[in-house]
Backbone as JSON Lines, residues from 0, in Angstrom:
{"i":0,"aa":"X","n":[0.81,-1.18,0.0],"ca":[0.0,0.0,0.0],"c":[0.87,1.26,0.0]}
{"i":1,"aa":"X","n":[1.89,1.26,0.85],"ca":[2.75,2.44,0.93],"c":[3.43,2.72,-0.4]}
{"i":2,"aa":"X","n":[3.85,1.67,-1.08],"ca":[4.53,1.84,-2.35],"c":[3.65,2.4,-3.45]}
{"i":3,"aa":"X","n":[2.36,2.19,-3.34],"ca":[1.42,2.68,-4.36],"c":[0.76,4.0,-3.99]}
{"i":4,"aa":"X","n":[1.09,4.55,-2.83],"ca":[0.46,5.79,-2.39],"c":[1.15,7.0,-3.02]}
{"i":5,"aa":"X","n":[0.43,8.11,-3.04],"ca":[0.99,9.36,-3.56],"c":[1.95,9.98,-2.55]}
{"i":6,"aa":"X","n":[1.85,9.61,-1.29],"ca":[2.71,10.13,-0.25],"c":[2.39,9.47,1.08]}
{"i":7,"aa":"X","n":[3.32,9.56,1.99],"ca":[3.15,8.98,3.32],"c":[3.26,10.09,4.35]}
{"i":8,"aa":"X","n":[2.28,10.16,5.23],"ca":[2.27,11.13,6.32],"c":[2.42,10.35,7.62]}
{"i":9,"aa":"X","n":[3.38,10.76,8.43],"ca":[3.62,10.12,9.72],"c":[3.41,11.16,10.82]}
{"i":10,"aa":"X","n":[2.63,10.8,11.82],"ca":[2.45,11.63,13.01],"c":[3.18,10.91,14.13]}
{"i":11,"aa":"X","n":[4.12,11.59,14.77],"ca":[4.96,10.92,15.76],"c":[5.18,11.8,16.98]}
{"i":12,"aa":"X","n":[5.25,11.16,18.15],"ca":[5.57,11.88,19.38],"c":[7.08,11.9,19.57]}
{"i":13,"aa":"X","n":[7.57,12.82,20.36],"ca":[9.01,12.98,20.56],"c":[9.68,11.7,21.06]}
{"i":14,"aa":"X","n":[9.0,10.95,21.92],"ca":[9.62,9.75,22.48],"c":[9.78,8.63,21.45]}
{"i":15,"aa":"X","n":[9.16,8.75,20.31],"ca":[9.27,7.72,19.27],"c":[10.16,8.13,18.1]}
{"i":16,"aa":"X","n":[10.61,9.37,18.07],"ca":[11.39,9.87,16.92],"c":[12.69,9.12,16.68]}
{"i":17,"aa":"X","n":[13.4,8.75,17.69],"ca":[14.71,8.12,17.51],"c":[14.68,6.63,17.84]}
{"i":18,"aa":"X","n":[13.53,6.0,17.67],"ca":[13.42,4.57,17.96],"c":[13.14,3.78,16.69]}
{"i":19,"aa":"X","n":[13.3,2.49,16.79],"ca":[13.02,1.59,15.67],"c":[11.99,0.55,16.09]}
{"i":20,"aa":"X","n":[11.09,0.24,15.21],"ca":[10.09,-0.79,15.46],"c":[10.67,-2.15,15.07]}
{"i":21,"aa":"X","n":[10.09,-3.23,15.57],"ca":[10.58,-4.56,15.21],"c":[10.2,-4.98,13.79]}
{"i":22,"aa":"X","n":[9.45,-4.16,13.09],"ca":[9.03,-4.46,11.72],"c":[9.16,-3.19,10.89]}
{"i":23,"aa":"X","n":[9.24,-3.34,9.59],"ca":[9.44,-2.19,8.71],"c":[8.24,-2.04,7.77]}
{"i":24,"aa":"X","n":[7.67,-0.86,7.76],"ca":[6.55,-0.56,6.87],"c":[7.07,0.15,5.62]}
{"i":25,"aa":"X","n":[7.95,1.1,5.82],"ca":[8.53,1.86,4.7],"c":[9.88,2.44,5.16]}
{"i":26,"aa":"X","n":[10.72,2.71,4.2],"ca":[12.02,3.31,4.5],"c":[11.83,4.77,4.9]}
{"i":27,"aa":"X","n":[12.73,5.32,5.71],"ca":[12.61,6.73,6.12],"c":[12.53,7.7,4.95]}
{"i":28,"aa":"X","n":[13.18,7.39,3.84],"ca":[13.13,8.32,2.7],"c":[11.82,8.26,1.93]}
{"i":29,"aa":"X","n":[10.9,7.38,2.35],"ca":[9.58,7.3,1.73],"c":[8.58,8.25,2.39]}
{"i":30,"aa":"X","n":[8.97,8.85,3.51],"ca":[8.06,9.74,4.25],"c":[7.97,11.08,3.53]}
{"i":31,"aa":"X","n":[6.74,11.47,3.17],"ca":[6.51,12.75,2.5],"c":[6.34,13.89,3.51]}
{"i":32,"aa":"X","n":[5.59,13.61,4.57],"ca":[5.26,14.62,5.58],"c":[5.42,13.99,6.96]}
{"i":33,"aa":"X","n":[6.07,14.72,7.84],"ca":[6.27,14.28,9.22],"c":[5.64,15.33,10.13]}
{"i":34,"aa":"X","n":[4.67,14.9,10.93],"ca":[3.97,15.8,11.86],"c":[4.53,15.53,13.25]}
{"i":35,"aa":"X","n":[5.09,16.58,13.87],"ca":[5.76,16.44,15.16],"c":[5.33,17.54,16.12]}
{"i":36,"aa":"X","n":[5.69,17.35,17.37],"ca":[5.47,18.36,18.4],"c":[6.44,19.51,18.18]}
{"i":37,"aa":"X","n":[6.07,20.68,18.65],"ca":[6.92,21.88,18.48],"c":[8.26,21.74,19.19]}
{"i":38,"aa":"X","n":[8.35,20.82,20.15],"ca":[9.59,20.64,20.9],"c":[10.43,19.47,20.37]}
{"i":39,"aa":"X","n":[10.13,18.98,19.19],"ca":[10.89,17.87,18.6],"c":[12.34,18.28,18.4]}
{"i":40,"aa":"X","n":[13.28,17.37,18.64],"ca":[14.7,17.7,18.51],"c":[15.1,18.06,17.08]}
{"i":41,"aa":"X","n":[15.69,19.22,16.92],"ca":[16.1,19.73,15.6],"c":[17.04,18.8,14.84]}
{"i":42,"aa":"X","n":[18.05,18.18,15.49],"ca":[18.95,17.31,14.73],"c":[18.23,16.13,14.07]}
{"i":43,"aa":"X","n":[17.27,15.56,14.76],"ca":[16.52,14.44,14.2],"c":[15.65,14.92,13.05]}
{"i":44,"aa":"X","n":[15.01,16.07,13.22],"ca":[14.17,16.62,12.15],"c":[15.01,16.94,10.92]}
{"i":45,"aa":"X","n":[16.22,17.42,11.13],"ca":[17.11,17.74,10.01],"c":[17.43,16.48,9.21]}
{"i":46,"aa":"X","n":[17.59,15.36,9.89],"ca":[17.83,14.09,9.18],"c":[16.65,13.74,8.28]}
{"i":47,"aa":"X","n":[15.44,13.9,8.78],"ca":[14.25,13.6,7.97],"c":[14.12,14.58,6.8]}
{"i":48,"aa":"X","n":[14.44,15.85,7.05],"ca":[14.4,16.84,5.96],"c":[15.39,16.5,4.86]}
{"i":49,"aa":"X","n":[16.58,16.05,5.24],"ca":[17.59,15.65,4.25],"c":[17.09,14.49,3.4]}
{"i":50,"aa":"X","n":[16.23,13.65,3.97],"ca":[15.68,12.52,3.24],"c":[14.45,12.91,2.41]}
{"i":51,"aa":"X","n":[14.03,14.17,2.49],"ca":[12.94,14.67,1.65],"c":[11.61,14.88,2.33]}
{"i":52,"aa":"X","n":[11.53,14.67,3.64],"ca":[10.26,14.87,4.34],"c":[10.02,16.34,4.62]}
{"i":53,"aa":"X","n":[8.78,16.75,4.49],"ca":[8.37,18.1,4.87],"c":[7.9,18.01,6.31]}
{"i":54,"aa":"X","n":[8.44,18.88,7.19],"ca":[8.12,18.86,8.61],"c":[6.97,19.78,8.91]}
{"i":55,"aa":"X","n":[6.0,19.3,9.69],"ca":[4.85,20.08,10.13],"c":[4.77,20.0,11.65]}
{"i":56,"aa":"X","n":[4.55,21.14,12.29],"ca":[4.47,21.18,13.75],"c":[3.02,21.23,14.19]}
{"i":57,"aa":"X","n":[2.7,20.42,15.18],"ca":[1.33,20.37,15.71],"c":[1.28,21.04,17.07]}
């Protein structure tokens, strides 16, 4: 499903930003939009931006 979508939007809390799940749904560079808290760590967000994600603050 992810591979056939026009884009992937991920909503994530700060405590989950630098963690890995035991399964993989899509590669980090497949994320089109990342919705995060205003206090999300800038270095981690910069990594996602480098991979092409647009960052949105909630």
